MDAnalysis code that builds the backbone (N, CA, C; Angstrom):
import MDAnalysis as mda
import numpy as np

u = mda.Universe.empty(603, n_residues=201, atom_resindex=np.repeat(np.arange(201), 3), trajectory=True)
u.add_TopologyAttr("name", ["N", "CA", "C"] * 201)
u.add_TopologyAttr("resid", np.arange(1, 202))
u.add_TopologyAttr("resname", ["MET", "ASP", "ALA", "LEU", "VAL", "LYS", "THR", "ILE", "ASP", "ALA", "ILE", "LEU", "PHE", "VAL", "MET", "PHE", "ALA", "ILE", "THR", "ALA", "VAL", "ASN", "ALA", "VAL", "LEU", "ILE", "ASP", "VAL", "GLN", "LEU", "CYS", "LEU", "PRO", "ALA", "SER", "PHE", "PHE", "SER", "SER", "SER", "LEU", "ALA", "GLU", "LEU", "LYS", "ASN", "TRP", "TYR", "VAL", "ARG", "GLU", "PHE", "ASP", "ASP", "TYR", "LEU", "GLY", "LYS", "GLU", "LYS", "PRO", "HIS", "PHE", "PHE", "LEU", "GLY", "LEU", "ILE", "TRP", "VAL", "GLU", "LEU", "VAL", "PHE", "GLN", "TRP", "PRO", "LEU", "LEU", "VAL", "ALA", "ASN", "LEU", "TYR", "GLY", "ILE", "TRP", "ALA", "ALA", "LYS", "PRO", "TRP", "TYR", "ASN", "THR", "THR", "CYS", "LEU", "ALA", "TYR", "GLY", "ALA", "SER", "PHE", "TYR", "THR", "THR", "MET", "ALA", "ALA", "ILE", "LEU", "ALA", "GLU", "LEU", "ILE", "GLY", "SER", "GLY", "LYS", "ALA", "SER", "ASN", "LYS", "MET", "LEU", "LYS", "LEU", "TYR", "TYR", "PRO", "ALA", "MET", "GLY", "PHE", "ALA", "LEU", "LEU", "ALA", "ILE", "LEU", "GLN", "GLY", "LEU", "LEU", "PRO", "PRO", "PRO", "SER", "ALA", "THR", "SER", "SER", "THR", "GLY", "GLY", "ARG", "GLY", "THR", "THR", "LYS", "ASN", "GLY", "GLY", "PRO", "THR", "LYS", "GLU", "LYS", "GLU", "ASP", "ASP", "LEU", "GLU", "LEU", "LYS", "SER", "PHE", "ILE", "ASN", "PHE", "PRO", "PHE", "PHE", "ASN", "SER", "PHE", "SER", "LEU", "GLU", "GLY", "ASP", "THR", "PHE", "LEU", "LEU", "LEU", "LEU", "VAL", "GLN", "PRO"])
u.atoms.positions = np.array([
    [208.540, 95.092, -22.226],
    [208.413, 93.637, -22.122],
    [207.445, 93.241, -21.010],
    [207.510, 93.987, -19.870],
    [206.600, 93.674, -18.768],
    [205.136, 93.787, -19.187],
    [204.826, 94.811, -19.989],
    [203.441, 94.990, -20.433],
    [202.993, 93.824, -21.304],
    [203.883, 93.329, -22.164],
    [203.562, 92.187, -23.019],
    [203.304, 90.943, -22.185],
    [204.181, 90.691, -21.213],
    [204.032, 89.510, -20.359],
    [202.727, 89.563, -19.579],
    [202.396, 90.739, -19.039],
    [201.159, 90.873, -18.263],
    [199.920, 90.719, -19.141],
    [200.006, 91.194, -20.385],
    [198.880, 91.030, -21.307],
    [198.662, 89.553, -21.635],
    [199.767, 88.847, -21.909],
    [199.666, 87.412, -22.187],
    [199.116, 86.676, -20.970],
    [199.577, 87.057, -19.780],
    [199.076, 86.428, -18.553],
    [197.567, 86.621, -18.403],
    [197.089, 87.822, -18.717],
    [195.655, 88.095, -18.598],
    [194.847, 87.218, -19.548],
    [195.335, 87.083, -20.796],
    [194.653, 86.230, -21.771],
    [194.675, 84.780, -21.313],
    [195.845, 84.330, -20.862],
    [195.979, 82.937, -20.444],
    [195.135, 82.649, -19.206],
    [195.027, 83.608, -18.299],
    [194.230, 83.366, -17.097],
    [192.783, 83.052, -17.462],
    [192.232, 83.828, -18.393],
    [190.852, 83.584, -18.830],
    [190.743, 82.219, -19.511],
    [191.694, 81.914, -20.379],
    [191.641, 80.644, -21.101],
    [191.854, 79.453, -20.170],
    [192.778, 79.595, -19.211],
    [192.995, 78.520, -18.237],
    [191.719, 78.257, -17.442],
    [191.048, 79.323, -17.024],
    [189.826, 79.171, -16.227],
    [188.729, 78.476, -17.039],
    [188.552, 78.908, -18.297],
    [187.529, 78.290, -19.159],
    [187.838, 76.814, -19.388],
    [189.098, 76.514, -19.687],
    [189.497, 75.130, -19.972],
    [189.345, 74.248, -18.741],
    [189.694, 74.775, -17.568],
    [189.572, 73.994, -16.335],
    [188.114, 73.657, -16.035],
    [187.228, 74.633, -16.206],
    [185.803, 74.399, -15.960],
    [185.234, 73.424, -16.991],
    [185.634, 73.588, -18.262],
    [185.168, 72.695, -19.320],
    [185.559, 71.247, -19.042],
    [186.769, 71.052, -18.534],
    [187.230, 69.689, -18.238],
    [186.375, 69.042, -17.163],
    [185.999, 69.834, -16.149],
    [185.211, 69.293, -15.037],
    [183.764, 69.031, -15.449],
    [183.195, 69.915, -16.256],
    [181.774, 69.804, -16.589],
    [181.486, 68.885, -17.767],
    [182.394, 68.855, -18.755],
    [182.093, 68.126, -19.991],
    [183.062, 66.971, -20.238],
    [184.355, 67.254, -20.251],
    [185.320, 66.227, -20.655],
    [185.290, 64.997, -19.762],
    [185.116, 65.208, -18.459],
    [185.105, 64.063, -17.550],
    [183.938, 63.128, -17.855],
    [182.844, 63.659, -18.424],
    [181.688, 62.827, -18.760],
    [181.975, 61.868, -19.910],
    [182.992, 62.192, -20.720],
    [183.321, 61.329, -21.840],
    [184.048, 60.060, -21.387],
    [184.616, 60.095, -20.176],
    [185.429, 58.969, -19.707],
    [184.736, 58.114, -18.651],
    [183.724, 58.649, -18.008],
    [183.076, 57.933, -16.916],
    [181.626, 57.604, -17.282],
    [181.047, 56.602, -16.628],
    [179.657, 56.226, -16.930],
    [178.684, 57.376, -16.699],
    [177.641, 57.416, -17.518],
    [176.654, 58.497, -17.434],
    [175.932, 58.519, -16.100],
    [175.860, 57.360, -15.414],
    [175.155, 57.288, -14.132],
    [175.830, 58.113, -13.040],
    [177.082, 58.507, -13.267],
    [177.814, 59.288, -12.280],
    [177.382, 60.761, -12.256],
    [176.632, 61.189, -13.275],
    [176.369, 62.613, -13.447],
    [174.870, 62.900, -13.426],
    [174.551, 64.125, -13.035],
    [173.149, 64.540, -13.005],
    [172.630, 64.739, -14.426],
    [171.327, 64.784, -14.559],
    [170.720, 64.953, -15.877],
    [171.065, 66.319, -16.479],
    [171.225, 67.333, -15.632],
    [171.558, 68.658, -16.149],
    [172.969, 68.685, -16.730],
    [173.915, 68.018, -16.079],
    [175.276, 67.945, -16.628],
    [175.299, 67.123, -17.915],
    [174.528, 66.030, -17.935],
    [174.464, 65.211, -19.152],
    [173.874, 66.011, -20.305],
    [172.875, 66.820, -20.016],
    [172.271, 67.643, -21.067],
    [173.244, 68.711, -21.550],
    [174.067, 69.240, -20.656],
    [175.084, 70.216, -21.052],
    [176.075, 69.591, -22.029],
    [176.513, 68.377, -21.731],
    [177.439, 67.683, -22.639],
    [176.769, 67.409, -23.982],
    [175.523, 66.942, -23.947],
    [174.814, 66.641, -25.195],
    [174.592, 67.905, -26.024],
    [174.308, 69.026, -25.344],
    [174.162, 70.292, -26.061],
    [175.450, 70.672, -26.759],
    [176.590, 70.518, -26.065],
    [177.888, 70.838, -26.670],
    [178.145, 69.983, -27.907],
    [177.876, 68.692, -27.801],
    [178.114, 67.780, -28.930],
    [177.255, 68.176, -30.123],
    [175.984, 68.521, -29.867],
    [175.086, 68.927, -30.953],
    [175.478, 70.288, -31.527],
    [175.753, 71.242, -30.654],
    [176.008, 72.611, -31.085],
    [177.249, 72.719, -31.956],
    [178.295, 71.979, -31.613],
    [179.551, 72.078, -32.353],
    [179.799, 70.884, -33.268],
    [178.793, 70.033, -33.435],
    [178.927, 68.850, -34.302],
    [180.187, 68.065, -33.963],
    [180.433, 67.874, -32.692],
    [181.649, 67.202, -32.231],
    [181.457, 65.685, -32.325],
    [181.880, 65.139, -33.455],
    [181.693, 63.700, -33.649],
    [182.606, 62.885, -32.737],
    [183.731, 63.486, -32.305],
    [184.611, 62.770, -31.380],
    [183.927, 62.586, -30.029],
    [183.226, 63.606, -29.570],
    [182.490, 63.491, -28.318],
    [181.333, 62.513, -28.407],
    [180.823, 62.310, -29.609],
    [179.709, 61.376, -29.803],
    [180.198, 59.947, -29.981],
    [181.224, 59.767, -30.818],
    [181.713, 58.421, -31.125],
    [182.689, 57.897, -30.079],
    [183.403, 58.771, -29.397],
    [184.375, 58.425, -28.349],
    [185.398, 57.386, -28.807],
    [186.166, 57.677, -29.840],
    [187.216, 56.732, -30.241],
    [188.256, 56.580, -29.131],
    [188.941, 55.438, -29.116],
    [189.845, 55.132, -28.003],
    [190.984, 56.137, -27.881],
    [191.546, 56.585, -29.008],
    [192.661, 57.523, -28.930],
    [192.206, 58.840, -28.291],
    [190.965, 59.235, -28.582],
    [190.426, 60.479, -28.045],
    [190.201, 60.364, -26.540],
    [189.693, 59.234, -26.095],
    [189.507, 59.026, -24.663],
    [190.848, 59.015, -23.938],
    [191.870, 58.452, -24.589],
    [193.206, 58.475, -23.999],
    [193.711, 59.896, -23.806],
    [193.470, 60.749, -24.795],
    [193.880, 62.146, -24.683],
    [193.095, 62.877, -23.596],
    [191.822, 62.524, -23.438],
    [191.020, 63.133, -22.380],
    [191.572, 62.741, -21.014],
    [191.982, 61.484, -20.866],
    [192.577, 61.066, -19.594],
    [193.866, 61.815, -19.309],
    [194.673, 62.057, -20.342],
    [195.892, 62.861, -20.170],
    [195.522, 64.259, -19.689],
    [194.465, 64.812, -20.280],
    [194.018, 66.145, -19.877],
    [193.599, 66.170, -18.412],
    [192.819, 65.168, -17.995],
    [192.290, 65.171, -16.634],
    [193.358, 64.864, -15.585],
    [194.260, 63.943, -15.894],
    [195.238, 63.495, -14.904],
    [196.465, 64.397, -14.855],
    [196.929, 64.863, -16.009],
    [198.164, 65.646, -16.063],
    [197.924, 67.135, -16.299],
    [197.121, 67.458, -17.316],
    [196.973, 68.860, -17.694],
    [196.092, 69.640, -16.721],
    [195.044, 69.043, -16.183],
    [194.146, 69.784, -15.301],
    [194.849, 70.275, -14.037],
    [195.655, 69.442, -13.359],
    [196.407, 69.986, -12.209],
    [197.334, 71.131, -12.594],
    [197.927, 71.060, -13.792],
    [198.774, 72.161, -14.249],
    [197.948, 73.419, -14.501],
    [196.720, 73.257, -14.982],
    [195.832, 74.409, -15.159],
    [195.587, 75.121, -13.829],
    [195.281, 74.344, -12.799],
    [195.038, 74.926, -11.480],
    [196.304, 75.607, -10.959],
    [197.452, 74.950, -11.144],
    [198.716, 75.551, -10.711],
    [198.990, 76.856, -11.461],
    [198.686, 76.879, -12.750],
    [198.908, 78.094, -13.543],
    [197.992, 79.233, -13.100],
    [196.752, 78.929, -12.808],
    [195.836, 79.960, -12.320],
    [196.354, 80.561, -11.016],
    [196.798, 79.705, -10.123],
    [197.350, 80.193, -8.857],
    [198.662, 80.942, -9.094],
    [199.485, 80.438, -10.012],
    [200.763, 81.076, -10.298],
    [200.601, 82.481, -10.861],
    [199.618, 82.672, -11.728],
    [199.359, 84.012, -12.268],
    [198.817, 84.915, -11.169],
    [197.852, 84.419, -10.410],
    [197.187, 85.232, -9.387],
    [198.167, 85.691, -8.305],
    [199.063, 84.779, -7.890],
    [199.989, 85.088, -6.801],
    [201.376, 85.488, -7.298],
    [201.556, 85.571, -8.630],
    [202.846, 85.968, -9.221],
    [203.984, 85.086, -8.720],
    [203.801, 83.773, -8.807],
    [204.813, 82.835, -8.346],
    [205.927, 82.686, -9.387],
    [207.186, 82.556, -8.947],
    [208.304, 82.465, -9.893],
    [208.336, 81.157, -10.672],
    [207.687, 80.092, -10.166],
    [207.689, 78.815, -10.859],
    [206.595, 78.729, -11.926],
    [205.783, 79.788, -12.055],
    [204.676, 79.768, -13.013],
    [205.139, 79.519, -14.443],
    [206.268, 80.108, -14.850],
    [206.746, 79.910, -16.215],
    [206.998, 78.437, -16.515],
    [207.514, 77.706, -15.529],
    [207.807, 76.285, -15.729],
    [206.525, 75.486, -15.913],
    [205.533, 75.709, -15.044],
    [204.280, 74.964, -15.168],
    [203.520, 75.366, -16.432],
    [203.645, 76.632, -16.826],
    [202.981, 77.099, -18.041],
    [203.595, 76.442, -19.268],
    [204.916, 76.333, -19.284],
    [205.597, 75.684, -20.404],
    [205.224, 74.205, -20.477],
    [205.193, 73.533, -19.326],
    [204.829, 72.114, -19.295],
    [203.407, 71.910, -19.802],
    [202.485, 72.764, -19.351],
    [201.104, 72.645, -19.813],
    [201.000, 72.934, -21.306],
    [201.642, 74.007, -21.755],
    [201.564, 74.370, -23.169],
    [202.086, 73.279, -24.085],
    [203.212, 72.670, -23.715],
    [203.784, 71.610, -24.545],
    [202.859, 70.396, -24.599],
    [202.287, 70.026, -23.449],
    [201.382, 68.877, -23.420],
    [200.095, 69.160, -24.185],
    [199.520, 70.352, -23.987],
    [198.267, 70.697, -24.652],
    [198.468, 70.831, -26.166],
    [199.621, 71.356, -26.571],
    [199.916, 71.464, -28.004],
    [199.973, 70.076, -28.643],
    [200.594, 69.123, -27.957],
    [200.664, 67.748, -28.472],
    [199.267, 67.155, -28.616],
    [198.424, 67.394, -27.609],
    [197.047, 66.906, -27.663],
    [196.291, 67.509, -28.839],
    [196.397, 68.820, -29.017],
    [195.697, 69.495, -30.107],
    [196.222, 69.048, -31.474],
    [197.528, 68.810, -31.574],
    [198.096, 68.347, -32.846],
    [197.508, 66.990, -33.228],
    [197.383, 66.085, -32.247],
    [196.814, 64.763, -32.519],
    [195.345, 64.864, -32.931],
    [194.583, 65.706, -32.236],
    [193.157, 65.843, -32.548],
    [192.959, 66.508, -33.913],
    [193.716, 67.572, -34.187],
    [193.570, 68.252, -35.475],
    [193.993, 67.354, -36.635],
    [194.977, 66.490, -36.408],
    [195.367, 65.534, -37.452],
    [194.192, 64.624, -37.799],
    [193.462, 64.201, -36.782],
    [192.264, 63.381, -37.011],
    [191.172, 64.179, -37.701],
    [190.912, 65.400, -37.236],
    [189.827, 66.208, -37.806],
    [190.067, 66.517, -39.273],
    [191.287, 66.911, -39.595],
    [191.606, 67.268, -40.982],
    [191.726, 66.029, -41.847],
    [192.378, 64.989, -41.319],
    [192.601, 63.775, -42.111],
    [191.332, 63.002, -42.399],
    [190.412, 62.980, -41.449],
    [189.181, 62.209, -41.645],
    [188.188, 62.930, -42.544],
    [188.257, 64.252, -42.576],
    [187.292, 65.013, -43.361],
    [185.901, 65.024, -42.762],
    [185.764, 64.569, -41.513],
    [184.451, 64.482, -40.878],
    [184.111, 65.704, -40.027],
    [185.101, 66.570, -39.810],
    [184.885, 67.702, -38.909],
    [184.081, 68.799, -39.599],
    [183.133, 69.366, -38.879],
    [182.366, 70.505, -39.379],
    [183.180, 71.782, -39.220],
    [182.748, 72.841, -39.883],
    [183.431, 74.123, -39.736],
    [183.362, 74.624, -38.301],
    [182.244, 74.395, -37.637],
    [182.106, 74.805, -36.243],
    [183.143, 74.118, -35.369],
    [183.337, 72.846, -35.612],
    [184.290, 72.085, -34.811],
    [185.719, 72.572, -35.054],
    [186.057, 72.827, -36.307],
    [187.397, 73.323, -36.630],
    [187.634, 74.702, -36.021],
    [186.580, 75.553, -36.049],
    [186.710, 76.887, -35.471],
    [186.885, 76.830, -33.956],
    [186.514, 75.730, -33.359],
    [186.708, 75.545, -31.924],
    [188.129, 75.076, -31.617],
    [188.659, 74.191, -32.470],
    [189.956, 73.580, -32.186],
    [191.140, 74.399, -32.689],
    [190.985, 75.160, -33.755],
    [192.101, 75.985, -34.231],
    [192.534, 77.017, -33.186],
    [191.606, 77.766, -32.584],
    [192.033, 78.688, -31.527],
    [192.677, 77.976, -30.339],
    [192.241, 76.743, -30.061],
    [192.850, 75.984, -28.962],
    [194.328, 75.720, -29.243],
    [194.661, 75.484, -30.505],
    [196.067, 75.307, -30.880],
    [196.840, 76.609, -30.645],
    [196.231, 77.735, -30.987],
    [196.871, 79.022, -30.721],
    [197.060, 79.261, -29.233],
    [196.087, 78.850, -28.445],
    [196.174, 78.965, -26.992],
    [197.367, 78.160, -26.468],
    [197.560, 76.964, -26.998],
    [198.696, 76.127, -26.578],
    [200.020, 76.798, -26.926],
    [200.108, 77.382, -28.115],
    [201.338, 78.072, -28.522],
    [201.601, 79.290, -27.638],
    [200.534, 79.992, -27.253],
    [200.695, 81.157, -26.384],
    [201.213, 80.737, -25.008],
    [200.734, 79.601, -24.498],
    [201.211, 79.096, -23.212],
    [202.694, 78.726, -23.288],
    [203.100, 78.125, -24.408],
    [204.523, 77.794, -24.593],
    [205.354, 79.063, -24.635],
    [204.889, 80.072, -25.385],
    [205.602, 81.346, -25.467],
    [205.753, 81.978, -24.091],
    [204.677, 81.982, -23.311],
    [204.747, 82.559, -21.974],
    [205.746, 81.817, -21.101],
    [205.807, 80.502, -21.261],
    [206.754, 79.720, -20.474],
    [208.204, 80.036, -20.791],
    [208.455, 80.560, -22.002],
    [209.811, 80.888, -22.419],
    [210.201, 82.333, -22.124],
    [209.212, 83.181, -21.815],
    [209.492, 84.591, -21.534],
    [209.957, 84.770, -20.088],
    [210.803, 85.774, -19.827],
    [211.208, 86.045, -18.443],
    [210.034, 86.633, -17.675],
    [209.965, 86.381, -16.361],
    [208.891, 86.984, -15.564],
    [209.053, 88.494, -15.512],
    [207.971, 89.235, -15.247],
    [208.060, 90.703, -15.187],
    [209.076, 91.174, -14.156],
    [209.923, 92.135, -14.563],
    [210.902, 92.765, -13.679],
    [211.821, 91.762, -13.008],
    [212.159, 90.687, -13.749],
    [213.005, 89.659, -13.151],
    [214.416, 90.158, -12.911],
    [214.905, 91.066, -13.780],
    [216.274, 91.530, -13.648],
    [216.384, 92.822, -12.859],
    [215.337, 93.672, -12.878],
    [215.434, 94.978, -12.240],
    [215.333, 94.908, -10.728],
    [214.747, 93.826, -10.184],
    [214.530, 93.769, -8.747],
    [215.713, 93.198, -7.995],
    [216.728, 92.684, -8.689],
    [217.858, 92.066, -8.014],
    [219.150, 92.673, -8.478],
    [220.173, 92.410, -7.711],
    [221.505, 92.857, -8.078],
    [222.287, 91.810, -8.815],
    [221.616, 90.771, -9.307],
    [222.272, 89.742, -10.091],
    [222.740, 88.556, -9.272],
    [222.610, 88.610, -7.932],
    [223.104, 87.530, -7.102],
    [222.013, 86.939, -6.217],
    [220.743, 87.182, -6.581],
    [219.640, 86.610, -5.825],
    [219.265, 87.397, -4.585],
    [219.811, 88.644, -4.429],
    [219.440, 89.482, -3.311],
    [219.051, 90.850, -3.825],
    [218.295, 91.584, -3.038],
    [217.943, 92.944, -3.420],
    [219.126, 93.856, -3.157],
    [219.020, 95.099, -3.616],
    [220.132, 96.019, -3.471],
    [220.448, 96.329, -2.008],
    [219.488, 96.180, -1.101],
    [219.775, 96.422, 0.301],
    [220.299, 95.184, 1.015],
    [220.514, 94.120, 0.246],
    [221.143, 92.928, 0.796],
    [220.174, 91.888, 1.303],
    [218.887, 92.179, 1.321],
    [217.909, 91.233, 1.827],
    [217.532, 90.211, 0.766],
    [216.809, 89.177, 1.146],
    [216.392, 88.151, 0.185],
    [215.369, 88.699, -0.789],
    [215.402, 88.205, -2.008],
    [214.454, 88.645, -3.026],
    [213.118, 87.968, -2.824],
    [212.096, 88.501, -3.518],
    [210.761, 87.891, -3.493],
    [210.824, 86.473, -4.039],
    [211.678, 86.249, -5.070],
    [211.790, 84.921, -5.653],
    [212.325, 83.930, -4.631],
    [213.349, 84.340, -3.855],
    [213.905, 83.446, -2.845],
    [212.865, 83.139, -1.771],
    [212.110, 84.171, -1.369],
    [211.065, 83.954, -0.378],
    [210.011, 82.996, -0.896],
    [209.644, 83.130, -2.177],
    [208.653, 82.224, -2.765],
    [209.186, 80.805, -2.828],
    [210.500, 80.659, -3.117],
    [211.112, 79.325, -3.141],
    [210.983, 78.665, -1.774],
    [211.297, 79.439, -0.708],
    [211.208, 78.893, 0.639],
    [209.765, 78.550, 0.991],
    [208.824, 79.410, 0.566],
    [207.410, 79.163, 0.838],
    [206.935, 77.897, 0.149],
    [207.353, 77.705, -1.101],
    [206.935, 76.522, -1.846],
    [207.536, 75.263, -1.237],
    [208.816, 75.351, -0.818],
    [209.453, 74.190, -0.204],
    [208.748, 73.793, 1.092],
    [208.420, 74.792, 1.928],
    [207.766, 74.490, 3.191],
    [206.369, 73.931, 2.965],
    [205.705, 74.390, 1.883],
    [204.353, 73.927, 1.578],
    [204.317, 72.431, 1.289],
    [205.369, 71.925, 0.628],
    [205.371, 70.506, 0.258],
    [206.296, 69.689, 1.147],
    [206.728, 70.252, 2.252],
    [207.683, 69.570, 3.120],
    [206.956, 68.605, 4.052],
    [206.303, 67.608, 3.461],
    [205.644, 66.567, 4.205],
    [206.534, 65.329, 4.215],
    [206.257, 64.334, 5.093],
    [207.125, 63.150, 5.167],
    [207.232, 62.384, 3.855],
    [206.212, 62.481, 2.985],
    [206.254, 61.705, 1.756],
    [206.706, 62.520, 0.561],
    [207.297, 63.696, 0.780],
    [207.820, 64.504, -0.304],
    [209.288, 64.799, -0.067],
    [210.032, 64.876, -1.160],
    [211.406, 65.361, -1.126],
    [211.517, 66.515, -2.085],
    [212.399, 67.456, -1.829],
    [212.645, 68.542, -2.763],
    [214.115, 68.843, -2.801],
    [214.584, 69.405, -3.939],
    [215.969, 69.814, -4.020],
    [216.073, 71.029, -4.902],
    [217.187, 71.773, -4.753],
    [217.408, 73.011, -5.496],
    [218.707, 72.889, -6.260],
    [218.731, 73.423, -7.477],
    [219.919, 73.347, -8.316],
    [220.224, 74.709, -8.891],
    [221.381, 75.311, -8.476],
    [221.872, 76.578, -8.995],
    [220.808, 77.682, -8.968],
    [220.127, 77.794, -7.843],
    [219.215, 78.915, -7.654],
    [217.820, 78.707, -8.181],
    [217.625, 77.756, -9.074],
    [216.296, 77.477, -9.603],
    [215.742, 76.272, -8.872],
    [214.533, 76.384, -8.388],
    [213.954, 75.297, -7.602],
    [213.324, 74.263, -8.509],
    [213.756, 73.037, -8.345],
    [213.155, 71.923, -9.069],
    [212.596, 70.990, -8.006],
    [211.372, 70.598, -8.164],
    [210.725, 69.762, -7.148],
    [210.620, 68.348, -7.646],
    [211.080, 67.426, -6.797],
    [210.969, 66.009, -7.111],
    [210.070, 65.409, -6.049],
    [208.860, 65.065, -6.445],
    [207.871, 64.547, -5.517],
    [207.954, 63.031, -5.517],
    [208.482, 62.487, -4.448],
    [208.691, 61.049, -4.368],
    [207.906, 60.490, -3.189],
    [207.106, 59.493, -3.427],
    [206.376, 58.857, -2.356],
    [207.322, 57.935, -1.606],
    [207.467, 58.155, -0.323],
    [208.343, 57.323, 0.487],
    [207.682, 55.980, 0.720],
    [208.449, 54.901, 0.702],
    [207.859, 53.579, 0.972],
    [207.432, 53.461, 2.425],
])
């Protein structure tokens, strides 16, 4: 099982990195005025639209722009968190991966419904979006799988066999201290850390 989880993590790391860069270089240009970007970035976006016959990127329908904003505001921070979670083997990575996968799957379902229903999508465009749907499903699957060696490293009570704190407990404390600013609150429930980020008045 550990080998499967690590293989999925490796695939997702590459896909997360590509998607994060794509959002910064291309997707953000669909929502903001062209004057905000250099001519080279604008040409990159125009090349993408031409190369993949992406009529959504050209026509910019309102529902599509709304989904792009969801990607930039909600999904992109989760992408960065997932990249860090994989790299540093953080125990909360499964939660952020599941949240990202569920949101991205919803986005892809809405876009594919438009592409298939309208009949305007080219084969190139469909070949781009179908794998993205698979990527979303893989992220959801990873979020549901146990982390590598989650059971073998503990004695079942959150401590190692020599009685010391586990790596997961240490990571929980590290994460809590990282966000322990005056405008953040955090709480823990039955050993699993859930973070509630509340702006203090």
